[in-house]
N, C-alpha and C positions, 0 to 999 in steps of 0.2 A: 275235929272231935275224934278220936281214936273209936274202934268198933267195940261193941261189948263183949270182952273176951268170957266173961262169964256165961253169957247167951252162947257164944261158939263153943265152949266147954259142954255145955248141955246137949247142943246139936251133934258133936262130933260121934259121942257113942251110939248115936240112933242111926247111923248109916255107916261107921266104919267097916262092918263085916260084910256089907253088900258088895256085890260083885262090880269090880270097876271103880271102887271108891277113890277119890283123890281129893286133895285140899289145897286150895291155892289161894294167896293172896291177890284180892282183885278189888277194884273199885274203892280203894280205901278200906277194905273190910276183908273178910274171907269167904271164899265161895266152896262149895262141896260139890263135886262132880261125881258123876255115874256113868261109866262108860265113855267118858269124854263129853257128856251133856251137863251144862250147870243145872243144878236140882234145886238147892236152896243156899242161902247166904246169909252173913250178918254184917249190916251197914249201919255204922253208929248203933243206936238202940234198937235197931229194927231186924225182925225176921223177914228175909227176901223168900218168897216161894214161888217156884216154877209149876202152876197148875194146869196151864193148856186155856185155850180160849172158850173151851166148851163148860168149864167151871168157872171163868172167871168173872162174869157178870153176878152170878150166885155168890161168889167169895166177897164180892165188894159189899154185899147187902149186909154181910155179917159185921157184928162189933168189932173194933179196933182195926178193921182193915181198909187199907186206902190204895190207890193206885200207885204202882211202882213208876216213879219218875224221880230220878236225881239228877237228870241232864237238861229238863226242858223238853223231854220226849217220851212220853209214856210208853210204856211196854206193855201192849196186851198180852194176857196169859200170865203175867206177872203180879204178883201183890207184895206189899208192904203191911207186914203185922206190927201192929204196936207192941210195947213191952206188956201191957196189961192183957193182951191177947194171948202171950205164950207163958205167963207169970206160973200158971198151973202146968205140971209135967204132963198130964194127959192132953191138955191142948197144944203144947210143943209137940209131941208124938203125932197128934192128928195132922198138923200142918206139914211135919215133916214126911208123914205116910202119904198124904194126897200128893206130894211134890214128887217124892220117890215112884208112886205109882204112874205119874204121868211121864217123868223122865224116863223110866224104863220101858216105856212104850215106844221111844224115839230109837231111830238106827244108832248103834254105836258110832262114835268118831276115831 
């Protein structure tokens, strides 16, 4: 299944003006990086968000959020948000903001 290009087109403008922005095809989808660090991505119909381990458990308790595991090995600090969790523009902005806040706290690569 190809990635949701409509979702990717909604995500891109939320990050494109940030310092160190880059877009890369990866894991059969698209990833958005800030200063060389993966921030968010779109895989199939899911938004993938890198939020860090401190916010991880709380995020998993939210509706429409699941563990990021596409290889059989879950990645702590990353979540998959189902389409219903990002259908609203404000909800999408919130997830992208959370991921960007975490990612920009990391050293640039």
